[in-house]
C-alpha positions as CSV (number, residue, x, y, z in Angstrom):
1,M,-27.4,-3.1,19.2
2,V,-29.8,-0.5,20.9
3,A,-28.4,1.2,23.8
4,M,-29.8,0.7,26.9
5,S,-30.5,3.9,29.1
6,N,-29.7,3.8,32.8
7,P,-32.7,2.4,35.0
8,P,-34.8,4.7,37.1
9,K,-33.7,5.5,40.6
10,I,-35.5,3.9,43.2
11,S,-35.3,6.1,46.2
12,A,-34.6,4.9,49.7
13,T,-37.1,3.6,51.9
14,S,-37.1,2.1,55.4
15,S,-40.4,-0.3,54.4
16,T,-39.0,-3.8,53.7
17,E,-42.2,-4.3,51.2
18,P,-41.5,-1.0,49.1
19,R,-38.1,-2.0,48.6
20,A,-38.6,-5.5,47.8
21,N,-41.2,-4.0,45.1
22,A,-38.8,-1.7,43.7
23,V,-36.4,-4.4,43.2
24,K,-38.7,-6.4,41.4
25,S,-39.7,-3.1,39.0
26,T,-36.3,-2.8,38.6
27,K,-35.7,-6.4,37.2
28,A,-39.0,-6.1,35.4
29,V,-37.8,-3.1,33.6
30,K,-34.3,-4.8,32.7
31,A,-36.0,-7.8,31.4
32,T,-38.3,-5.7,29.0
33,K,-35.4,-3.7,27.7
34,A,-33.2,-7.1,27.3
35,R,-36.3,-8.4,25.1
36,T,-36.6,-5.3,23.2
37,T,-33.1,-5.5,22.3
38,K,-33.2,-8.9,21.2
39,A,-36.3,-8.3,19.1
40,T,-34.5,-5.2,17.4
41,Q,-31.4,-7.3,17.0
42,R,-33.4,-10.0,15.2
43,S,-35.2,-7.4,13.2
44,T,-32.1,-5.7,12.3
45,T,-30.3,-8.9,10.9
46,S,-33.1,-10.2,9.3
47,A,-32.9,-7.0,6.9
48,T,-29.3,-6.5,7.0
49,P,-27.4,-9.6,5.5
50,A,-24.9,-10.5,7.8
51,A,-21.0,-9.4,6.9
52,D,-19.5,-12.0,4.5
53,P,-16.0,-12.7,5.5
54,T,-14.8,-13.4,1.9
55,G,-16.4,-10.4,0.6
56,E,-18.5,-12.0,-2.1
57,G,-22.0,-12.3,-1.2
58,G,-24.0,-12.7,-4.2
59,A,-20.9,-13.2,-6.6
60,G,-21.7,-16.0,-8.9
61,R,-25.0,-16.8,-8.1
62,G,-26.4,-15.9,-11.6
63,H,-26.3,-13.8,-14.5
64,G,-26.6,-10.2,-14.6
65,R,-26.8,-9.2,-10.9
66,G,-24.3,-6.9,-11.1
67,A,-26.2,-4.5,-9.4
68,G,-27.4,-6.5,-6.5
69,R,-23.8,-7.5,-5.9
70,A,-22.8,-3.5,-4.9
71,G,-23.4,-2.3,-1.4
72,G,-22.3,-5.0,1.2
73,R,-20.3,-7.1,-1.1
74,R,-18.2,-4.1,-2.2
75,L,-17.5,-3.2,1.5
76,G,-16.4,-6.6,2.5
77,L,-14.0,-6.6,-0.8
78,H,-12.1,-4.0,0.4
79,N,-12.4,-4.6,4.2
80,R,-8.6,-5.5,5.2
81,Q,-9.7,-7.1,8.3
82,L,-12.4,-9.3,6.7
83,Q,-10.0,-10.2,3.9
84,R,-7.0,-11.4,6.0
85,N,-9.7,-14.1,7.3
86,N,-8.9,-15.4,3.9
87,E,-5.2,-14.8,3.4
88,R,-2.1,-16.4,4.0
89,W,0.8,-14.2,4.4
90,P,4.3,-15.6,4.1
91,L,6.5,-14.5,6.6
92,A,8.9,-12.8,4.2
93,A,6.0,-11.2,2.5
94,G,4.3,-10.0,6.0
95,L,7.6,-8.3,6.7
96,V,8.4,-6.7,3.6
97,S,4.5,-5.3,3.5
98,W,5.1,-4.1,7.1
99,L,8.2,-2.3,5.7
100,F,6.1,-0.7,2.7
101,R,3.4,0.1,4.5
102,R,5.7,3.1,6.3
103,P,7.5,4.7,3.0
104,E,8.3,7.9,4.8
105,L,10.5,5.8,7.0
106,V,12.2,4.1,4.0
107,L,12.5,7.0,1.9
108,A,14.1,8.7,4.8
109,L,16.6,6.2,5.2
110,L,17.5,6.1,1.5
111,G,17.6,10.0,1.1
112,K,14.8,10.1,-1.1
113,Q,12.2,12.0,0.4
114,A,11.2,13.8,-2.8
115,P,7.8,12.7,-4.1
116,I,8.2,12.0,-7.6
117,Q,6.0,13.8,-10.3
118,V,5.7,13.4,-14.1
119,N,3.2,15.4,-16.0
120,G,0.7,16.1,-13.3
121,R,1.0,12.5,-11.8
122,V,2.4,11.8,-8.3
123,L,4.0,8.2,-8.0
124,N,2.4,6.3,-4.9
125,R,4.5,6.6,-1.8
126,S,5.0,3.0,-1.0
127,T,5.5,2.3,-4.7
128,Q,8.2,4.7,-4.7
129,A,9.7,3.4,-1.6
130,M,9.8,-0.1,-3.2
131,L,11.0,1.2,-6.0
132,E,14.2,2.8,-4.6
133,V,14.9,-0.5,-2.6
134,S,15.0,-2.0,-5.7
135,K,17.6,0.2,-7.4
136,R,19.7,-0.2,-4.3
137,L,19.5,-4.0,-4.5
138,E,20.3,-4.1,-8.3
139,S,23.3,-1.9,-7.6
140,V,24.5,-4.3,-5.1
141,T,23.8,-7.3,-7.0
142,G,24.8,-5.9,-10.6
143,R,21.4,-7.3,-12.0
144,G,20.4,-4.1,-13.2
145,D,22.6,-4.0,-16.0
146,M,22.2,-6.2,-18.6
147,G,23.6,-4.6,-21.7
148,D,21.5,-5.2,-24.8
149,G,20.3,-8.8,-24.0
150,L,18.0,-10.1,-21.0
151,G,20.4,-12.7,-19.2
152,D,19.4,-16.0,-19.3
153,P,16.3,-16.7,-19.5
154,V,16.1,-19.6,-17.0
155,V,17.6,-17.5,-14.4
156,M,15.2,-15.0,-14.8
157,R,12.3,-17.5,-14.7
158,K,13.7,-18.6,-11.2
159,Q,14.3,-15.1,-10.0
160,L,10.6,-14.2,-10.8
161,Q,9.5,-17.4,-9.0
162,R,11.5,-16.4,-6.0
163,M,10.1,-12.8,-6.1
164,A,6.5,-14.1,-6.5
165,L,6.7,-15.8,-2.9
166,I,6.9,-12.5,-1.3
167,A,4.9,-10.4,-3.7
168,M,1.6,-11.1,-3.0
169,P,-0.8,-13.0,0.0
170,I,-2.1,-16.4,-0.8
171,R,-5.8,-16.6,-0.9
172,T,-7.1,-19.9,1.2
173,D,-10.5,-19.8,0.3
174,V,-10.0,-21.2,-3.3
175,H,-9.6,-24.9,-4.5
176,V,-6.9,-25.3,-7.0
177,V,-6.3,-28.0,-9.0
178,G,-4.1,-28.8,-11.8
179,R,-4.5,-30.2,-15.6
180,L,-3.0,-31.0,-18.7
181,I,-4.6,-30.4,-22.1
182,P,-3.7,-33.5,-23.9
183,A,-1.2,-33.3,-27.0
184,A,-4.5,-34.4,-29.0
185,D,-6.0,-31.2,-28.2
186,S,-3.0,-28.8,-28.3
187,P,-1.1,-27.2,-31.2
188,R,1.4,-29.0,-33.3
189,G,4.6,-29.3,-31.9
190,S,3.2,-29.5,-28.2
191,S,3.3,-32.4,-26.2
192,G,0.4,-30.9,-24.2
193,I,-0.6,-27.5,-22.0
194,P,-0.4,-27.4,-18.5
195,V,-3.1,-25.6,-16.8
196,R,-4.2,-24.9,-13.1
197,I,-8.0,-24.5,-12.4
198,Y,-9.2,-22.2,-9.6
199,R,-12.5,-22.2,-8.1
200,R,-13.5,-20.2,-4.8
201,F,-15.1,-23.1,-2.4
202,G,-18.6,-22.7,-2.8
203,T,-18.9,-21.4,-6.5
204,G,-21.2,-23.1,-8.5
205,L,-22.7,-25.7,-6.2
206,G,-26.1,-26.8,-6.9
207,A,-26.2,-26.1,-10.4
208,G,-26.7,-29.6,-11.7
209,V,-29.9,-29.9,-9.6
210,G,-31.4,-26.7,-10.7
211,L,-30.5,-24.8,-7.4
212,G,-28.0,-22.2,-8.9
213,T,-26.1,-21.7,-11.9
214,R,-22.7,-22.2,-13.4
215,P,-20.3,-19.6,-13.1
216,P,-18.4,-18.2,-15.6
217,A,-14.9,-18.8,-16.4
218,I,-11.9,-16.6,-17.4
219,V,-8.8,-18.2,-19.1
220,Y,-5.9,-16.3,-17.5
221,Y,-2.5,-15.8,-19.4
222,H,0.6,-14.7,-17.2
223,G,2.9,-11.9,-18.2
224,G,6.6,-12.2,-18.6
225,G,7.4,-10.8,-21.9
226,W,6.7,-14.3,-23.3
227,V,9.8,-15.2,-21.9
228,T,9.4,-15.6,-18.0
229,G,6.6,-16.3,-16.1
230,D,4.7,-19.6,-15.5
231,L,2.0,-21.3,-13.4
232,I,3.9,-20.5,-10.2
233,S,4.5,-16.9,-10.5
234,H,1.1,-16.0,-11.0
235,D,-0.6,-18.5,-8.6
236,A,-1.4,-15.9,-5.9
237,S,-3.0,-13.4,-8.5
238,C,-5.0,-16.3,-10.2
239,R,-6.4,-17.3,-6.5
240,L,-7.2,-13.5,-6.0
241,L,-8.9,-13.3,-9.0
242,A,-11.1,-16.4,-8.2
243,A,-11.8,-15.5,-4.9
244,V,-13.1,-11.9,-5.8
245,S,-14.5,-12.6,-9.4
246,G,-16.6,-15.8,-8.7
247,C,-15.4,-17.1,-11.7
248,V,-13.8,-20.4,-12.2
249,V,-10.1,-19.2,-13.7
250,V,-8.2,-21.5,-16.0
251,A,-4.5,-20.3,-16.0
252,V,-2.6,-21.3,-19.0
253,D,1.5,-22.6,-19.0
254,Y,2.1,-21.6,-22.5
255,R,5.4,-22.2,-24.3
256,L,8.1,-19.3,-23.9
257,A,10.8,-17.9,-26.1
258,P,13.5,-18.3,-27.2
259,E,12.6,-22.2,-26.8
260,D,9.4,-21.9,-28.4
261,P,9.2,-18.2,-30.3
262,F,6.0,-16.9,-31.9
263,P,3.6,-18.1,-32.7
264,A,3.7,-20.8,-30.3
265,A,2.3,-18.6,-27.5
266,V,-0.6,-17.6,-29.6
267,D,-1.3,-20.8,-30.6
268,D,-1.2,-22.4,-27.1
269,A,-3.4,-19.4,-25.6
270,L,-6.0,-20.4,-28.5
271,A,-5.9,-23.8,-27.9
272,A,-6.3,-23.4,-24.3
273,Y,-9.2,-21.3,-24.8
274,A,-10.7,-23.5,-27.1
275,W,-10.0,-26.7,-24.9
276,V,-12.1,-24.8,-22.2
277,C,-14.9,-23.8,-24.1
278,G,-15.5,-26.9,-25.0
279,H,-15.2,-28.8,-21.9
280,A,-17.5,-26.6,-19.8
281,E,-19.6,-29.5,-19.0
282,E,-16.5,-31.5,-17.3
283,L,-15.5,-28.3,-15.8
284,G,-18.9,-27.2,-14.5
285,I,-18.9,-23.7,-16.0
286,A,-21.3,-21.9,-18.1
287,E,-20.5,-22.7,-21.7
288,D,-21.6,-19.2,-23.3
289,R,-19.7,-17.2,-20.3
290,V,-16.0,-17.9,-21.2
291,G,-13.8,-14.9,-21.1
292,V,-10.1,-14.0,-21.4
293,M,-7.6,-12.2,-19.2
294,G,-3.9,-11.5,-18.6
295,D,-1.2,-9.2,-17.7
296,S,1.4,-7.3,-19.7
297,A,2.4,-10.0,-22.2
298,G,-0.9,-12.1,-21.2
299,G,-2.8,-9.1,-21.7
300,N,-1.4,-9.3,-25.5
301,L,-2.5,-12.8,-26.0
302,A,-6.0,-12.2,-24.4
303,A,-6.2,-9.3,-26.7
304,V,-5.2,-11.5,-29.7
305,V,-7.4,-14.6,-28.8
306,A,-10.4,-12.1,-28.5
307,L,-9.3,-10.3,-32.0
308,L,-8.7,-13.5,-33.8
309,T,-12.2,-14.9,-32.8
310,R,-14.0,-11.9,-33.1
311,K,-17.8,-12.4,-34.6
312,G,-18.4,-11.9,-38.2
313,A,-14.7,-12.1,-39.0
314,S,-12.6,-15.2,-40.6
315,V,-9.6,-15.9,-38.4
316,P,-6.1,-15.0,-40.6
317,T,-2.9,-16.9,-40.2
318,A,-0.5,-15.7,-37.8
319,S,2.4,-15.4,-40.3
320,A,3.9,-17.1,-43.6
321,K,4.8,-20.1,-41.1
322,A,1.3,-21.0,-40.7
323,S,1.5,-23.9,-42.9
324,T,4.4,-25.6,-41.2
325,T,3.7,-24.9,-37.6
326,G,0.3,-24.9,-37.2
327,S,0.1,-21.2,-36.1
328,A,-2.6,-19.3,-34.3
329,G,-5.5,-19.3,-36.8
330,T,-5.7,-22.5,-38.3
331,A,-7.1,-23.9,-35.5
332,A,-9.7,-21.1,-34.5
333,P,-12.7,-21.5,-36.7
334,G,-15.7,-22.6,-35.1
335,I,-14.4,-21.4,-31.8
336,P,-16.7,-18.8,-30.5
337,S,-16.1,-15.2,-29.3
338,P,-15.1,-14.8,-25.6
339,F,-17.8,-13.2,-23.2
340,A,-15.5,-10.8,-22.2
341,Q,-11.7,-9.7,-22.2
342,G,-9.4,-8.3,-19.6
343,L,-6.5,-6.5,-20.5
344,I,-4.2,-5.7,-17.6
345,Y,-1.5,-3.0,-19.1
346,P,-1.1,-4.9,-21.8
347,G,1.7,-4.7,-24.6
348,L,-0.2,-4.1,-27.6
349,S,2.4,-2.8,-30.5
350,T,5.9,-3.6,-31.2
351,R,6.7,-0.2,-32.3
352,F,7.3,1.1,-29.2
353,D,6.7,4.7,-30.4
354,S,4.2,6.2,-27.9
355,E,4.8,9.3,-25.6
356,S,4.8,7.2,-22.2
357,M,7.0,4.9,-23.9
358,R,9.4,7.9,-24.1
359,I,8.9,9.3,-20.9
360,F,8.9,6.3,-18.7
361,S,11.8,4.3,-20.7
362,E,13.8,3.8,-17.6
363,G,13.3,3.9,-13.8
364,F,10.1,2.4,-13.6
365,F,10.6,-1.4,-13.5
366,L,9.7,-2.3,-16.9
367,T,12.2,-0.6,-19.1
368,L,12.5,0.0,-23.0
369,Q,15.5,-1.8,-23.2
370,S,14.3,-4.9,-21.5
371,M,11.1,-4.6,-23.9
372,K,13.4,-4.5,-26.7
373,G,14.9,-7.5,-25.6
374,F,11.6,-9.3,-25.1
375,R,10.4,-8.4,-28.6
376,R,13.8,-9.9,-30.2
377,T,13.5,-12.6,-28.4
378,Y,9.9,-13.5,-28.8
379,L,9.5,-12.3,-32.3
380,P,12.9,-13.2,-33.9
381,D,11.6,-12.7,-37.2
382,Q,11.0,-9.1,-37.9
383,S,8.7,-9.8,-40.5
384,D,6.4,-10.8,-37.7
385,W,6.5,-7.8,-35.6
386,E,3.2,-5.9,-37.0
387,L,1.1,-9.0,-37.4
388,D,-2.3,-8.7,-35.7
389,A,-1.4,-11.8,-33.6
390,A,1.6,-9.8,-32.6
391,S,0.7,-6.1,-32.3
392,P,-3.3,-6.2,-32.1
393,L,-3.1,-2.3,-31.6
394,L,-2.3,-2.1,-35.4
395,A,-4.9,-4.3,-36.8
396,A,-7.0,-3.1,-39.6
397,E,-10.2,-4.1,-37.9
398,V,-11.3,-4.9,-34.4
399,D,-14.9,-4.6,-34.8
400,G,-16.7,-7.5,-33.0
401,V,-14.3,-8.3,-30.2
402,A,-15.6,-9.0,-27.0
403,P,-16.5,-6.1,-24.5
404,A,-13.3,-5.4,-22.9
405,L,-12.0,-4.2,-19.5
406,V,-8.5,-2.4,-20.3
407,V,-6.3,-1.2,-17.4
408,T,-3.3,0.9,-17.6
409,A,-0.8,2.1,-14.8
410,G,0.0,5.9,-15.1
411,F,3.9,5.2,-14.8
412,D,4.3,2.5,-17.3
413,P,5.7,2.9,-20.5
414,L,2.5,0.8,-22.0
415,R,0.1,3.1,-20.6
416,D,-0.6,4.9,-24.1
417,E,-0.7,1.7,-26.0
418,G,-3.6,0.2,-23.6
419,Q,-5.6,3.9,-24.0
420,A,-5.1,3.8,-27.6
421,Y,-6.5,0.7,-28.0
422,A,-9.8,1.7,-25.8
423,N,-10.2,3.9,-28.0
424,K,-9.8,1.9,-30.8
425,L,-12.2,-0.4,-29.6
426,K,-14.9,2.1,-28.7
427,S,-14.6,3.9,-32.0
428,A,-15.3,0.5,-33.5
429,G,-18.6,0.1,-31.3
430,V,-17.0,-2.1,-28.5
431,D,-18.1,-1.7,-25.1
432,V,-15.1,-0.9,-23.4
433,E,-14.4,0.1,-19.5
434,Y,-11.3,1.7,-19.2
435,R,-9.2,2.6,-15.8
436,C,-5.8,4.3,-15.7
437,Y,-4.5,4.0,-12.1
438,D,-2.5,7.2,-12.2
439,D,-0.1,6.5,-9.0
440,Q,0.9,2.9,-10.3
441,V,3.7,1.3,-12.2
442,H,3.9,-1.7,-14.4
443,G,3.3,-4.7,-12.5
444,F,0.9,-3.4,-9.7
445,F,-1.5,-6.5,-10.2
446,N,1.3,-8.8,-8.7
447,M,2.3,-6.5,-5.9
448,G,0.0,-7.1,-3.4
449,I,2.5,-6.2,-0.5
450,L,1.6,-2.7,-1.2
451,A,-1.5,-2.0,0.4
452,D,-2.9,0.1,-2.5
453,S,-2.0,-1.9,-5.2
454,L,-3.5,-5.0,-3.6
455,A,-6.7,-2.8,-3.0
456,L,-6.6,-2.0,-6.8
457,S,-5.9,-5.4,-7.9
458,I,-9.3,-6.5,-5.7
459,E,-11.0,-3.7,-7.5
460,V,-9.7,-4.9,-11.2
461,C,-10.7,-8.7,-10.2
462,D,-14.3,-7.4,-8.8
463,T,-14.8,-5.2,-12.4
464,M,-13.8,-8.4,-14.3
465,G,-16.4,-10.6,-12.5
466,R,-19.2,-8.1,-13.1
467,L,-18.6,-7.9,-16.6
468,M,-18.6,-11.7,-16.7
469,H,-21.5,-11.9,-14.6
470,R,-23.5,-9.5,-16.7
471,A,-26.7,-9.9,-18.4
472,D,-26.3,-11.0,-21.9
473,P,-27.5,-8.7,-24.4
474,T,-27.8,-11.5,-27.4
475,Q,-30.3,-13.5,-24.9
476,T,-32.8,-11.0,-25.2
477,E,-32.5,-10.7,-28.5
478,E,-33.6,-14.4,-29.8
């Protein structure tokens, strides 16, 4: 608004008429300034778009509009006051978030005030507070020491679901529906693949009558070591991705080990991606803009799907078991390559021989011991460990894969694998956006109760959305 200056002072007079004229003059001045103020406001409003409470102004309205979606949209995305209008915080999540917004108090109470520094990186203080609280809880419950095994997978899955209830705020500006990919479109041995479809309200409206374009779609694979995780554990993260990216998100409930070991998860991941590509009309999405994305083990599956469907390459079978199990690769011919791939702290090699694996083998949530347990459970046949469909980082050729967003965390044992894969893709001529969040740990994408982790998760979702909305270089070549 335009600030109004004080009205001119009227000197006192004994004459009634001059006094009346003075009053009229003062009212006229005020009226003139009021009209000027309103005109200025109208001019400002027409020149500057109003703040979008969702922070998504311009998202999903067309292809190749990344530059126009910067500015105000990005300010809205990271304005917590605006974003909270579209969030529901469960009571427990709100209380825990309040606690970890005061990390110095928590760490002082636990007697762990010294910052954690490793090779020049300093761990985020709120993350450090949560890590210390987690360690104390594990010492009380005894869940921290599992010996050489992972424990009961069913119990682990229920624990992850309970943790998810307090880990993230719930976006309320997203429509969520459940679907079942029928057995006829699923791999052999599967009775169907459950999926959840997320669409931000308003996304894609008018596309059928020429008033807009269909939005891109992201097929999302959850993390959990191929042993835990499901549609419930990653519901909040998928809501966030749909809300921020402006894309339709299809979350896949792939089969888990030990009930269904490798290559069942790869089979389901590939089949779900193929189903989304083949049902673009029904889903209301752009058929030539379907990407893949995942975190941790889900990042592995996203990388595998991108690798198995890469342009200019025949698809290899996942293992010698292909002829009897219908493994990954047998359904891949004719499946288009993803428009983009998003890999969030992915597990890309079964060798576990990187420097970050050695440095962060324990003490930062994900441990080397648990990873060995996941590997043994998911890949019981050691001859499968270094196949492309299990360890994409070890693949001989990666040229032709989809452009990639690779995200790692500074205090994550998987950090070096992600960076090595990003470098490998770049060397093969693949466009790559690589980001390492130095002060974060494995799992930060699902730790929305920590303010910084939530902000960085929004940034990751925004970056993936911009990658999916970018101009398609192949269209200019035709």
